GUDREN-852755 format. One record per residue (C-alpha): residue in three letters; y, x, z. Coordinates in nm, 3 decimals. Each point is the difference from the previous one (the first is absolute). Layout:
<r 'ALA', <Y, X, Z>>
...
***
This chain:
<r 'MET', <-1.918, 0.206, -2.323>>
<r 'ALA', <0.201, -0.099, 0.308>>
<r 'LYS', <-0.159, 0.069, 0.333>>
<r 'GLY', <-0.191, -0.310, 0.111>>
<r 'TRP', <0.130, -0.219, -0.289>>
<r 'ASN', <-0.203, -0.172, -0.272>>
<r 'PHE', <0.118, -0.006, -0.361>>
<r 'GLU', <0.155, -0.348, 0.017>>
<r 'GLN', <0.201, 0.085, 0.313>>
<r 'LEU', <0.128, 0.318, -0.160>>
<r 'LEU', <0.093, -0.181, -0.320>>
<r 'GLN', <0.200, -0.265, 0.183>>
<r 'TYR', <0.173, 0.266, 0.207>>
<r 'ARG', <0.098, 0.197, -0.309>>
<r 'ILE', <0.140, -0.314, -0.167>>
<r 'LYS', <0.216, -0.073, 0.305>>
<r 'ARG', <0.127, 0.356, 0.014>>
<r 'ARG', <0.075, -0.001, -0.373>>
<r 'ASN', <0.199, -0.321, 0.049>>
<r 'LEU', <0.193, 0.174, 0.275>>
<r 'ILE', <0.128, 0.276, -0.225>>
<r 'ILE', <0.048, -0.237, -0.299>>
<r 'GLY', <0.223, -0.209, 0.223>>
<r 'ALA', <0.183, 0.300, 0.137>>
<r 'GLY', <0.314, -0.106, -0.187>>
<r 'ALA', <0.031, -0.284, 0.250>>
<r 'PHE', <-0.006, 0.250, 0.281>>
<r 'SER', <0.070, 0.336, -0.160>>
<r 'GLY', <-0.174, 0.129, 0.310>>
<r 'LEU', <0.195, 0.325, 0.020>>
<r 'ALA', <0.348, -0.151, -0.029>>
<r 'ILE', <-0.007, -0.348, 0.143>>
<r 'ALA', <0.369, -0.003, 0.100>>
<r 'SER', <0.099, -0.013, -0.367>>
<r 'GLN', <-0.116, -0.362, -0.013>>
<r 'PHE', <0.302, -0.102, 0.206>>
<r 'PRO', <0.283, 0.231, -0.105>>
<r 'HIS', <0.302, -0.213, 0.096>>
<r 'GLN', <-0.105, -0.288, 0.217>>
<r 'ARG', <0.269, -0.212, 0.155>>
<r 'ALA', <-0.016, -0.094, 0.367>>
<r 'ILE', <-0.021, -0.360, 0.121>>
<r 'ALA', <0.179, -0.037, 0.331>>
<r 'ASN', <-0.139, -0.343, 0.095>>
<r 'PRO', <-0.341, -0.030, -0.163>>
<r 'ARG', <-0.215, -0.311, 0.009>>
<r 'PHE', <-0.370, 0.048, 0.065>>
<r 'SER', <-0.292, -0.229, -0.071>>
<r 'ASP', <-0.125, 0.053, 0.357>>
<r 'TYR', <0.056, 0.213, 0.310>>
<r 'PRO', <0.067, 0.354, -0.130>>
<r 'PHE', <-0.131, 0.204, 0.295>>
<r 'LYS', <-0.363, -0.109, -0.015>>
<r 'LEU', <-0.124, 0.361, 0.007>>
<r 'GLY', <0.162, 0.072, 0.335>>
<r 'VAL', <0.178, 0.315, 0.108>>
<r 'ALA', <-0.107, 0.354, 0.082>>
<r 'SER', <0.135, 0.334, 0.117>>
<r 'GLY', <-0.115, 0.360, -0.014>>
<r 'GLU', <0.068, 0.371, -0.026>>
<r 'PRO', <0.175, 0.035, 0.337>>
<r 'TYR', <0.233, 0.298, 0.041>>
<r 'PRO', <0.205, 0.063, 0.317>>
<r 'ASN', <0.314, -0.154, -0.151>>
<r 'SER', <-0.132, -0.226, -0.277>>
<r 'VAL', <-0.279, -0.231, -0.109>>
<r 'VAL', <-0.093, -0.192, -0.314>>
<r 'ILE', <0.002, -0.381, 0.005>>
<r 'TRP', <-0.163, -0.198, -0.282>>
<r 'THR', <-0.046, -0.343, -0.150>>
<r 'ARG', <-0.065, -0.150, -0.343>>
<r 'LEU', <0.140, -0.321, -0.147>>
<r 'ALA', <-0.297, -0.204, -0.120>>
<r 'PRO', <0.029, -0.381, 0.013>>
<r 'GLU', <-0.305, -0.011, -0.230>>
<r 'PRO', <-0.186, 0.308, 0.122>>
<r 'LEU', <-0.318, -0.054, -0.206>>
<r 'ASN', <0.193, -0.069, -0.318>>
<r 'GLY', <0.189, 0.326, -0.048>>
<r 'GLY', <0.237, -0.079, 0.287>>
<r 'GLY', <0.183, -0.290, -0.158>>
<r 'VAL', <0.346, 0.159, -0.006>>
<r 'PRO', <0.193, 0.011, -0.331>>
<r 'PRO', <0.058, 0.350, -0.149>>
<r 'VAL', <0.340, 0.047, 0.163>>
<r 'ASN', <0.132, 0.215, 0.283>>
<r 'VAL', <0.015, -0.191, 0.327>>
<r 'PRO', <0.220, 0.117, 0.293>>
<r 'VAL', <-0.191, -0.007, 0.328>>
<r 'ARG', <0.183, 0.036, 0.332>>
<r 'TRP', <-0.160, 0.180, 0.290>>
<r 'GLU', <0.084, 0.056, 0.363>>
<r 'VAL', <-0.137, 0.204, 0.288>>
<r 'SER', <0.037, -0.071, 0.371>>
<r 'ASP', <-0.090, 0.177, 0.321>>
<r 'ASP', <-0.113, -0.326, 0.163>>
<r 'ALA', <-0.285, -0.231, -0.092>>
<r 'ASN', <0.226, -0.305, -0.038>>
<r 'MET', <0.222, 0.178, -0.255>>
<r 'ARG', <0.316, -0.061, 0.205>>
<r 'ARG', <0.138, 0.355, -0.023>>
<r 'ILE', <0.003, 0.104, -0.365>>
<r 'ILE', <0.032, 0.379, -0.018>>
<r 'ALA', <-0.044, 0.041, -0.378>>
<r 'ARG', <0.023, -0.229, -0.302>>
<r 'GLY', <0.037, 0.022, -0.375>>
<r 'THR', <-0.107, -0.133, -0.340>>
<r 'GLU', <-0.269, 0.137, -0.231>>
<r 'LEU', <-0.078, -0.115, -0.352>>
<r 'ALA', <-0.352, -0.132, -0.064>>
<r 'LEU', <-0.069, 0.129, -0.351>>
<r 'PRO', <-0.239, -0.162, -0.248>>
<r 'GLU', <-0.129, 0.341, -0.112>>
<r 'LEU', <-0.130, 0.049, 0.357>>
<r 'GLY', <-0.144, -0.349, 0.034>>
<r 'HIS', <0.304, -0.115, 0.202>>
<r 'SER', <-0.119, 0.212, 0.290>>
<r 'VAL', <0.263, 0.124, 0.244>>
<r 'ARG', <-0.007, 0.321, 0.202>>
<r 'VAL', <0.283, 0.116, 0.221>>
<r 'VAL', <0.021, 0.337, 0.172>>
<r 'VAL', <0.189, -0.100, 0.313>>
<r 'GLU', <0.193, 0.305, 0.122>>
<r 'GLY', <0.191, 0.083, 0.318>>
<r 'LEU', <-0.261, -0.129, 0.245>>
<r 'ARG', <-0.086, 0.135, 0.345>>
<r 'PRO', <-0.324, 0.195, 0.037>>
<r 'ASP', <-0.309, -0.147, 0.166>>
<r 'THR', <0.149, -0.351, 0.008>>
<r 'TRP', <-0.125, -0.347, -0.090>>
<r 'TYR', <0.206, -0.196, -0.253>>
<r 'TRP', <-0.027, -0.344, -0.160>>
<r 'TYR', <0.095, -0.093, -0.356>>
<r 'ARG', <0.006, -0.284, -0.255>>
<r 'PHE', <0.109, -0.079, -0.355>>
<r 'TYR', <0.202, -0.280, -0.158>>
<r 'VAL', <0.028, -0.125, -0.358>>
<r 'GLY', <0.221, -0.299, -0.077>>
<r 'ASN', <-0.056, -0.239, 0.289>>
<r 'GLU', <-0.349, 0.129, 0.080>>
<r 'ALA', <-0.093, 0.239, 0.281>>
<r 'SER', <-0.312, 0.207, 0.047>>
<r 'ARG', <-0.190, 0.019, 0.324>>
<r 'ILE', <0.112, 0.263, 0.251>>
<r 'GLY', <-0.188, 0.328, -0.008>>
<r 'ARG', <-0.018, 0.274, 0.263>>
<r 'THR', <0.002, 0.375, -0.054>>
<r 'ARG', <0.040, 0.324, 0.193>>
<r 'THR', <0.159, 0.335, -0.078>>
<r 'ALA', <-0.170, 0.333, 0.069>>
<r 'PRO', <0.106, 0.228, 0.288>>
<r 'PHE', <0.208, 0.305, -0.086>>
<r 'GLY', <-0.203, 0.299, -0.113>>
<r 'GLY', <-0.089, 0.217, 0.298>>
<r 'SER', <0.099, -0.262, 0.259>>
<r 'TYR', <-0.250, -0.056, 0.279>>
<r 'LEU', <-0.229, -0.297, -0.051>>
<r 'ASN', <-0.262, -0.080, 0.262>>
<r 'LYS', <-0.186, -0.274, -0.192>>
<r 'PHE', <-0.037, -0.123, -0.357>>
<r 'THR', <-0.234, -0.275, -0.120>>
<r 'PHE', <-0.089, -0.105, -0.353>>
<r 'ALA', <-0.264, -0.200, -0.185>>
<r 'LEU', <-0.213, 0.148, -0.279>>
<r 'ALA', <-0.117, -0.242, -0.271>>
<r 'SER', <-0.140, -0.007, -0.354>>
<r 'CYS', <-0.199, -0.198, -0.257>>
<r 'GLN', <0.092, -0.367, -0.006>>
<r 'ASN', <-0.205, -0.176, -0.267>>
<r 'TYR', <0.136, -0.356, -0.017>>
<r 'GLN', <-0.324, -0.134, -0.144>>
<r 'GLN', <-0.229, 0.140, 0.267>>
<r 'GLY', <0.162, -0.130, 0.315>>
<r 'TYR', <0.302, -0.112, 0.196>>
<r 'PHE', <0.270, 0.236, 0.125>>
<r 'THR', <-0.035, -0.123, 0.359>>
<r 'ALA', <0.011, 0.356, 0.132>>
<r 'TYR', <0.369, 0.003, -0.092>>
<r 'LYS', <0.060, -0.299, 0.229>>
<r 'TYR', <-0.120, 0.208, 0.294>>
<r 'MET', <0.178, 0.312, -0.123>>
<r 'ALA', <0.330, -0.191, -0.005>>
<r 'GLN', <-0.052, -0.083, 0.368>>
<r 'ASP', <-0.077, 0.362, 0.093>>
<r 'ASP', <0.244, 0.240, 0.169>>
<r 'LEU', <0.070, 0.240, -0.286>>
<r 'ASN', <0.274, 0.226, -0.132>>
<r 'LEU', <-0.135, 0.010, -0.354>>
<r 'VAL', <-0.272, -0.103, -0.246>>
<r 'VAL', <-0.161, 0.259, -0.228>>
<r 'HIS', <-0.181, -0.139, -0.307>>
<r 'VAL', <-0.210, 0.251, -0.194>>
<r 'GLY', <-0.087, -0.194, -0.312>>
<r 'ASP', <-0.165, -0.284, -0.188>>
<r 'TYR', <0.284, -0.238, 0.082>>
<r 'ILE', <-0.112, -0.218, -0.293>>
<r 'TYR', <-0.313, -0.015, -0.213>>
<r 'GLU', <0.031, -0.011, -0.376>>
<r 'GLY', <-0.323, -0.182, -0.088>>
<r 'GLY', <-0.054, -0.345, -0.143>>
<r 'ILE', <-0.130, -0.314, 0.168>>
<r 'SER', <-0.329, 0.052, 0.187>>
<r 'ASP', <-0.276, -0.259, 0.002>>
<r 'THR', <-0.042, 0.062, 0.374>>
<r 'ALA', <0.370, 0.002, 0.093>>
<r 'ILE', <0.101, -0.130, 0.342>>
<r 'ARG', <0.352, -0.038, -0.145>>
<r 'PRO', <0.005, 0.042, -0.381>>
<r 'HIS', <0.239, 0.232, -0.177>>
<r 'ASN', <0.263, -0.166, -0.218>>
<r 'SER', <-0.104, 0.148, -0.336>>
<r 'LEU', <-0.245, 0.214, -0.188>>
<r 'GLU', <0.030, 0.377, 0.042>>
<r 'ILE', <0.367, 0.095, -0.009>>
<r 'PHE', <0.159, 0.218, -0.271>>
<r 'THR', <0.351, -0.128, -0.076>>
<r 'LEU', <0.326, 0.015, 0.191>>
<r 'ASP', <-0.006, -0.370, 0.088>>
<r 'GLU', <-0.366, 0.018, 0.102>>
<r 'TYR', <0.061, 0.287, 0.242>>
<r 'ARG', <0.305, -0.180, 0.142>>
<r 'ASN', <-0.195, -0.322, 0.043>>
<r 'ARG', <-0.286, 0.184, 0.173>>
<r 'HIS', <0.234, 0.174, 0.246>>
<r 'ALA', <0.165, -0.337, 0.061>>
<r 'LEU', <-0.336, -0.163, 0.072>>
<r 'TYR', <-0.070, 0.257, 0.270>>
<r 'LYS', <0.355, -0.013, 0.136>>
<r 'LEU', <-0.032, -0.379, 0.042>>
<r 'ASP', <-0.256, 0.056, 0.277>>
<r 'THR', <0.180, -0.109, 0.318>>
<r 'ASN', <-0.179, 0.250, 0.226>>
<r 'LEU', <0.095, 0.290, -0.226>>
<r 'GLN', <0.358, -0.129, -0.011>>
<r 'GLU', <0.011, -0.010, 0.378>>
<r 'ALA', <-0.114, 0.360, 0.041>>
<r 'HIS', <0.262, 0.111, -0.254>>
<r 'ALA', <0.270, -0.195, 0.182>>
<r 'MET', <-0.081, 0.147, 0.341>>
<r 'PHE', <-0.014, 0.377, -0.069>>
<r 'PRO', <0.113, 0.263, -0.249>>
<r 'TRP', <-0.277, 0.123, -0.228>>
<r 'ILE', <-0.091, 0.333, -0.156>>
<r 'VAL', <-0.211, -0.059, -0.311>>
<r 'THR', <-0.199, 0.197, -0.252>>
<r 'TRP', <-0.230, -0.125, -0.273>>
<r 'ASP', <-0.361, 0.063, -0.087>>
<r 'ASP', <-0.170, -0.110, -0.322>>
<r 'HIS', <-0.007, -0.382, -0.014>>
<r 'GLU', <0.377, -0.021, -0.024>>
<r 'VAL', <-0.070, 0.114, -0.360>>
<r 'GLU', <-0.372, 0.010, -0.080>>
<r 'ASN', <-0.311, 0.086, 0.198>>
<r 'ASN', <-0.073, 0.373, 0.031>>
<r 'TYR', <0.255, 0.117, -0.254>>
<r 'ALA', <0.088, 0.370, 0.004>>
<r 'ASP', <0.346, 0.100, -0.123>>
<r 'ASP', <0.008, -0.118, -0.365>>
<r 'ILE', <-0.374, -0.062, -0.017>>
<r 'SER', <-0.120, -0.359, 0.021>>
<r 'GLN', <-0.323, -0.079, 0.179>>
<r 'ILE', <-0.124, -0.119, -0.336>>
<r 'ASP', <-0.123, 0.278, -0.228>>
<r 'THR', <0.129, -0.121, -0.337>>
<r 'GLU', <-0.112, 0.274, -0.238>>
<r 'PRO', <0.035, 0.075, -0.290>>
<r 'GLU', <0.379, -0.052, 0.024>>
<r 'PRO', <0.093, 0.169, 0.329>>
<r 'ASP', <0.360, 0.090, -0.090>>
<r 'GLN', <0.089, -0.351, -0.111>>
<r 'ASP', <-0.185, -0.152, 0.293>>
<r 'ARG', <0.188, 0.222, 0.245>>
<r 'ALA', <0.328, -0.112, -0.157>>
<r 'ILE', <-0.108, -0.360, 0.048>>
<r 'PHE', <-0.097, 0.066, 0.360>>
<r 'LEU', <0.336, 0.166, 0.069>>
<r 'GLN', <0.168, -0.319, -0.122>>
<r 'ARG', <-0.201, -0.192, 0.257>>
<r 'ARG', <0.076, 0.259, 0.268>>
<r 'ALA', <0.373, -0.019, -0.075>>
<r 'ILE', <-0.009, -0.378, 0.044>>
<r 'ALA', <-0.204, 0.017, 0.320>>
<r 'TYR', <0.217, 0.272, 0.154>>
<r 'GLN', <0.318, -0.191, -0.075>>
<r 'VAL', <-0.132, -0.323, 0.151>>
<r 'TYR', <-0.127, 0.186, 0.307>>
<r 'TYR', <0.352, 0.142, 0.045>>
<r 'GLU', <0.150, -0.346, -0.046>>
<r 'HIS', <-0.208, -0.140, 0.286>>
<r 'MET', <0.010, 0.281, 0.257>>
<r 'PRO', <0.281, 0.104, 0.239>>
<r 'LEU', <0.023, 0.349, -0.151>>
<r 'ARG', <0.311, 0.216, -0.033>>
<r 'PRO', <0.168, 0.021, -0.341>>
<r 'PHE', <-0.128, 0.354, -0.063>>
<r 'SER', <-0.343, -0.157, -0.052>>
<r 'LYS', <0.117, -0.214, -0.293>>
<r 'PRO', <-0.246, 0.083, -0.280>>
<r 'VAL', <0.096, 0.166, -0.325>>
<r 'GLY', <-0.247, -0.134, -0.253>>
<r 'PRO', <-0.353, 0.072, 0.127>>
<r 'ASP', <0.118, 0.246, 0.269>>
<r 'MET', <0.106, -0.083, 0.355>>
<r 'GLN', <0.097, 0.221, 0.293>>
<r 'LEU', <-0.207, -0.130, 0.289>>
<r 'TYR', <-0.093, 0.304, 0.209>>
<r 'ARG', <0.264, 0.052, 0.267>>
<r 'ARG', <0.049, 0.089, 0.364>>
<r 'LEU', <0.126, -0.206, 0.296>>
<r 'SER', <0.043, 0.128, 0.357>>
<r 'PHE', <0.032, -0.175, 0.333>>
<r 'GLY', <0.171, 0.214, 0.263>>
<r 'ASN', <-0.199, 0.296, 0.125>>
<r 'LEU', <-0.320, -0.206, 0.003>>
<r 'ALA', <-0.121, -0.076, -0.354>>
<r 'THR', <0.049, 0.096, -0.363>>
<r 'PHE', <-0.162, -0.209, -0.274>>
<r 'ASN', <-0.084, 0.190, -0.318>>
<r 'VAL', <-0.054, -0.298, -0.231>>
<r 'LEU', <-0.227, 0.110, -0.285>>
<r 'ASP', <-0.094, -0.128, -0.346>>
<r 'THR', <-0.359, 0.081, -0.097>>
<r 'ARG', <-0.003, -0.210, -0.321>>
<r 'GLN', <0.290, 0.103, -0.223>>
<r 'TYR', <-0.078, 0.372, -0.024>>
<r 'ARG', <-0.377, 0.031, 0.037>>
<r 'THR', <-0.240, 0.125, -0.261>>
<r 'ASP', <-0.283, -0.226, -0.111>>
<r 'GLN', <-0.273, -0.074, 0.252>>
<r 'PRO', <-0.291, 0.241, -0.044>>
<r 'CYS', <-0.359, -0.084, -0.084>>
<r 'GLU', <0.109, -0.322, -0.180>>
<r 'ASP', <0.125, -0.146, 0.331>>
<r 'GLY', <-0.216, -0.210, 0.234>>
<r 'THR', <-0.211, 0.121, 0.294>>
<r 'LYS', <-0.193, 0.299, -0.126>>
<r 'GLU', <-0.154, 0.335, 0.072>>
<r 'ARG', <0.252, 0.277, -0.056>>
<r 'CYS', <0.026, 0.121, -0.356>>
<r 'ALA', <0.177, 0.317, -0.119>>
<r 'GLU', <0.330, -0.186, -0.051>>
<r 'VAL', <0.033, -0.052, 0.376>>
<r 'PHE', <0.050, 0.375, 0.042>>
<r 'ASN', <0.253, 0.038, -0.281>>
<r 'PRO', <0.291, 0.199, 0.151>>
<r 'GLN', <0.241, -0.168, -0.244>>
<r 'ALA', <-0.097, -0.352, 0.109>>
<r 'THR', <0.251, -0.164, 0.233>>
<r 'ILE', <0.060, -0.320, 0.191>>
<r 'LEU', <0.362, 0.080, 0.094>>
<r 'GLY', <0.136, 0.202, -0.290>>
<r 'LYS', <0.151, 0.344, 0.054>>
<r 'ALA', <0.359, -0.108, 0.066>>
<r 'GLN', <-0.097, -0.255, 0.265>>
<r 'GLU', <-0.246, 0.241, 0.162>>
<r 'ASN', <0.270, 0.268, 0.032>>
<r 'TRP', <0.245, -0.258, 0.135>>
<r 'LEU', <-0.255, -0.105, 0.264>>
<r 'TYR', <-0.070, 0.356, 0.115>>
<r 'GLU', <0.370, 0.084, 0.019>>
<r 'GLY', <0.065, -0.307, 0.213>>
<r 'LEU', <-0.291, 0.067, 0.234>>
<r 'SER', <0.108, 0.363, 0.038>>
<r 'SER', <0.356, -0.091, 0.101>>
<r 'SER', <-0.072, -0.308, 0.210>>
<r 'GLN', <0.126, -0.005, 0.358>>
<r 'THR', <-0.162, -0.330, 0.103>>
<r 'ARG', <-0.299, -0.041, 0.231>>
<r 'TRP', <-0.216, -0.207, -0.240>>
<r 'ASN', <-0.014, 0.081, -0.371>>
<r 'ILE', <-0.139, -0.293, -0.197>>
<r 'LEU', <-0.144, -0.015, -0.350>>
<r 'ALA', <0.040, -0.367, -0.098>>
<r 'GLN', <-0.214, -0.022, -0.312>>
<r 'GLN', <-0.254, -0.212, -0.178>>
<r 'VAL', <-0.358, 0.127, 0.016>>
<r 'PRO', <-0.209, 0.174, 0.267>>
<r 'ILE', <0.030, 0.377, 0.018>>
<r 'ALA', <-0.304, 0.062, 0.222>>
<r 'GLN', <-0.339, 0.050, -0.160>>
<r 'ARG', <-0.227, -0.306, -0.004>>
<r 'ASP', <-0.360, 0.064, -0.107>>
<r 'PHE', <-0.161, -0.336, -0.081>>
<r 'THR', <-0.360, 0.119, -0.032>>
<r 'PRO', <-0.214, 0.012, 0.317>>
<r 'GLY', <-0.210, 0.311, 0.047>>
<r 'GLU', <-0.058, 0.227, -0.296>>
<r 'GLY', <0.251, -0.002, -0.284>>
<r 'GLN', <0.367, -0.090, -0.005>>
<r 'THR', <0.213, -0.254, -0.185>>
<r 'PHE', <0.375, -0.048, 0.018>>
<r 'SER', <0.271, -0.229, -0.134>>
<r 'MET', <0.162, 0.181, -0.291>>
<r 'ASP', <0.323, -0.203, 0.032>>
<r 'LYS', <0.077, 0.145, 0.346>>
<r 'TRP', <0.088, 0.354, 0.111>>
<r 'ASP', <-0.378, 0.062, -0.012>>
<r 'GLY', <0.041, 0.020, -0.378>>
<r 'TYR', <0.280, 0.258, 0.014>>
<r 'LEU', <-0.139, 0.287, 0.205>>
<r 'ALA', <0.252, 0.264, -0.107>>
<r 'ASP', <0.292, -0.213, 0.124>>
<r 'ARG', <-0.180, -0.083, 0.323>>
<r 'ASP', <-0.109, 0.356, 0.065>>
<r 'ARG', <0.361, 0.118, -0.041>>
<r 'LEU', <0.122, -0.269, 0.237>>
<r 'MET', <-0.263, 0.079, 0.264>>
<r 'ALA', <0.076, 0.374, -0.031>>
<r 'PHE', <0.372, -0.067, 0.034>>
<r 'LEU', <-0.050, -0.211, 0.313>>
<r 'GLY', <-0.229, 0.264, 0.150>>
<r 'GLN', <0.224, 0.296, -0.076>>
<r 'ARG', <0.354, -0.139, 0.036>>
<r 'LYS', <-0.087, -0.242, 0.281>>
<r 'PRO', <0.276, -0.262, -0.037>>
<r 'SER', <0.032, -0.206, 0.316>>
<r 'ASN', <-0.267, -0.270, 0.025>>
<r 'PRO', <-0.076, -0.087, -0.364>>
<r 'VAL', <-0.133, -0.356, -0.038>>
<r 'SER', <-0.111, -0.163, -0.324>>
<r 'LEU', <0.035, -0.375, -0.046>>
<r 'ALA', <-0.190, -0.169, -0.284>>
<r 'GLY', <-0.132, -0.334, -0.122>>
<r 'ASP', <-0.174, -0.107, -0.324>>
<r 'VAL', <-0.360, -0.021, 0.128>>
<r 'HIS', <0.013, -0.340, 0.177>>
<r 'SER', <-0.132, 0.139, 0.327>>
<r 'ASN', <0.119, 0.175, 0.315>>
<r 'TRP', <-0.072, 0.369, 0.060>>
<r 'ALA', <0.104, 0.264, 0.255>>
<r 'MET', <-0.085, 0.352, -0.115>>
<r 'ASP', <0.057, 0.368, 0.066>>
<r 'LEU', <0.139, 0.215, -0.279>>
<r 'LYS', <-0.212, 0.314, -0.018>>
<r 'ALA', <0.055, 0.345, -0.143>>
<r 'ASN', <-0.348, -0.036, -0.152>>
<r 'PHE', <-0.148, -0.348, 0.004>>
<r 'ASP', <-0.348, 0.134, -0.070>>
<r 'ASN', <0.013, 0.209, 0.317>>
<r 'PRO', <0.044, -0.219, 0.310>>
<r 'GLN', <0.083, 0.312, 0.203>>
<r 'SER', <0.301, 0.087, -0.216>>
<r 'ALA', <0.350, -0.048, 0.136>>
<r 'THR', <0.150, -0.348, 0.027>>
<r 'VAL', <0.342, 0.030, -0.167>>
<r 'GLY', <0.127, -0.358, 0.010>>
<r 'SER', <-0.079, -0.366, 0.056>>
<r 'GLU', <-0.033, -0.304, -0.224>>
<r 'PHE', <0.028, -0.374, 0.059>>
<r 'VAL', <-0.100, -0.233, -0.282>>
<r 'CYS', <0.089, -0.368, 0.018>>
<r 'THR', <-0.211, -0.284, -0.127>>
<r 'SER', <0.132, -0.265, -0.237>>
<r 'ILE', <0.211, -0.303, 0.082>>
<r 'SER', <-0.235, -0.221, -0.202>>
<r 'SER', <-0.175, 0.198, -0.274>>
<r 'GLY', <-0.376, -0.029, 0.026>>
<r 'GLY', <-0.005, -0.328, 0.190>>
<r 'ASP', <-0.101, -0.018, 0.364>>
<r 'GLY', <-0.202, 0.322, 0.009>>
<r 'GLU', <-0.220, 0.108, 0.289>>
<r 'ASP', <0.011, 0.254, 0.279>>
<r 'ILE', <-0.250, 0.266, -0.113>>
<r 'PRO', <-0.236, -0.091, -0.288>>
<r 'PRO', <-0.345, 0.166, 0.014>>
<r 'THR', <0.076, 0.199, -0.314>>
<r 'VAL', <0.300, 0.159, 0.171>>
<r 'ALA', <-0.183, 0.058, 0.328>>
<r 'ALA', <-0.264, 0.193, -0.197>>
<r 'TYR', <0.239, 0.269, -0.131>>
<r 'LEU', <0.243, 0.037, 0.292>>
<r 'PRO', <-0.223, 0.260, 0.176>>
<r 'ASP', <0.039, 0.221, -0.310>>
<r 'ASN', <0.376, 0.001, 0.057>>
<r 'PRO', <0.056, 0.125, 0.358>>
<r 'HIS', <0.377, 0.025, -0.055>>
<r 'ILE', <0.011, -0.380, -0.039>>
<r 'LYS', <0.057, -0.138, 0.349>>
<r 'PHE', <0.044, -0.371, -0.077>>
<r 'TYR', <-0.074, -0.256, -0.271>>
<r 'ASN', <0.062, -0.374, -0.017>>
<r 'GLY', <-0.017, -0.231, -0.302>>
<r 'GLN', <0.203, -0.303, 0.111>>
<r 'ARG', <0.351, -0.093, -0.118>>
<r 'GLY', <0.327, 0.060, 0.189>>
<r 'TYR', <0.245, 0.283, 0.060>>
<r 'VAL', <0.048, 0.308, 0.217>>
<r 'ARG', <0.273, 0.019, 0.264>>
<r 'CYS', <0.108, 0.359, 0.064>>
<r 'THR', <0.193, 0.089, 0.316>>
<r 'LEU', <0.149, 0.350, 0.021>>
<r 'THR', <0.135, 0.183, 0.303>>
<r 'PRO', <0.079, 0.373, 0.034>>
<r 'ASP', <-0.344, 0.053, 0.158>>
<r 'LEU', <-0.230, -0.251, -0.169>>
<r 'TRP', <-0.068, -0.191, -0.321>>
<r 'LYS', <-0.195, -0.322, 0.053>>
<r 'SER', <-0.143, -0.212, -0.284>>
<r 'ASP', <-0.113, -0.352, 0.087>>
<r 'TYR', <-0.233, -0.152, -0.260>>
<r 'LEU', <0.085, -0.372, -0.006>>
<r 'VAL', <-0.253, -0.210, -0.189>>
<r 'MET', <-0.019, -0.360, -0.120>>
<r 'SER', <-0.286, -0.234, 0.085>>
<r 'GLU', <0.025, -0.134, -0.356>>
<r 'VAL', <0.237, -0.008, -0.297>>
<r 'THR', <-0.188, -0.244, -0.224>>
<r 'THR', <0.169, -0.280, 0.195>>
<r 'PRO', <0.358, 0.003, 0.131>>
<r 'PHE', <-0.121, -0.044, 0.359>>
<r 'GLY', <-0.121, 0.351, 0.083>>
<r 'ILE', <0.100, 0.160, 0.329>>
<r 'ILE', <0.071, 0.365, 0.068>>
<r 'SER', <-0.147, 0.231, 0.261>>
<r 'LYS', <-0.006, 0.370, 0.079>>
<r 'ARG', <-0.323, 0.156, -0.124>>
<r 'ALA', <0.065, 0.357, 0.119>>
<r 'SER', <0.266, 0.257, 0.083>>
<r 'TYR', <0.002, 0.368, -0.097>>
<r 'VAL', <0.243, 0.269, 0.105>>
<r 'VAL', <0.125, 0.344, -0.096>>
<r 'GLU', <0.139, 0.223, 0.272>>
<r 'ASN', <0.305, 0.214, -0.069>>
<r 'GLY', <-0.108, 0.348, -0.105>>
<r 'ARG', <-0.368, -0.093, -0.028>>
<r 'PRO', <-0.089, -0.109, -0.356>>
<r 'GLY', <-0.279, -0.252, -0.038>>
<r 'VAL', <-0.061, -0.355, 0.115>>
<r 'LYS', <-0.183, -0.132, 0.301>>
<r 'GLN', <-0.065, -0.342, 0.145>>
<r 'ALA', <0.260, -0.121, 0.247>>
***
């Protein structure tokens, strides 16, 4: 039976998933574009309401280009509310905040098969430069957004600042941290997953979800729209370019490749086909709502999300995907003692192709800081005080062969200043990456900063007694905090500084932010220490 589910829950889940594949003709999840083979374009459309309710966003900055995004949705919680026709959307980019000097403009079709989302790769821009942009449709204009290109590869950069964020459960709190993030002095925002949550309406919701658990194309679109309607999230998108990667809740909690969290024996092949239908829908809708480059457009249930972005001679982001290619979590998932599956040399969290791509990039990198922007903590975290050990099987702790290879690579090849960034666990951590985590005297081969959630988990607390009890068993863990917020990372050629910014509360919209702690990594000296 499913892990942690009673029979009635499992039965209802199976019925919903069966309905998903029975209704696949309405989506034909692997070939959605065929629904709209020859749509005409309407030059002057009429909308039932303001069409830019979901705001604007930008991302994927290169030295000479950036992606700008919006989606037409006058009825955002009702499938968007745009008829199934192509709609021409005009866009323009300026090098001044008042949009007086237009340096690029054009028209892009908002297509019904992509939810009337619009993405434009604006080319021919100057490196390391702020730009402003907006969209028009008919007589309506979007708000003005701001974005910034990357410096040329290899060019000298003396400072680079970005925010690290993850895990924004709409039901468990307000996104007030984004209000403060939008006011921060940043070049970039990096979001490492759980942008939405797929679950139904909670009895304890601060702000209820808009439906039961989501399975269909319209349900995923409506859920993304609900989150995008948050004004603080919209503001942070409008102020900075974003680099994004997903974790699990963008599809389903703790899924692994084509394996659902729900163990639905005795029909595993059919159930995996059903789950891939859901994954295809979720991946498409994620692409529709994120400022990603066109190469990430999914093909059925597959989507190219791992990629590399560099910023001058200072930083390279290796953006990873630890969901799409992983083998099933060992030991039936959960927080457990290690079972034999943990040591399986064939088990993987990255997949072989992505792992090779990562090592090749780290080997050839010429930048000062080499960043692994990924979902779940790499460093070991033993949750049992004293004798015995237990670990989360959903993290790198459950995939020891992959982690051992990574630690060996960092120790032997010594790429410049490797730093892991992660989220998922709704708490702040600063940790050393060790050649052997069970031997505190072994070499420190890298550093890791884990951000807390924006809202998931409610207000949280600084250090619960249960956490304080096991921290001494993990000497490589230098900092823990369980409040909400984000991490501001400031990089120079000599120093990486992470400021842990935490909210006083997220269960009301009136929380205030403060700096809980700062931790640094010195150039050429792996490991974290308090500033």
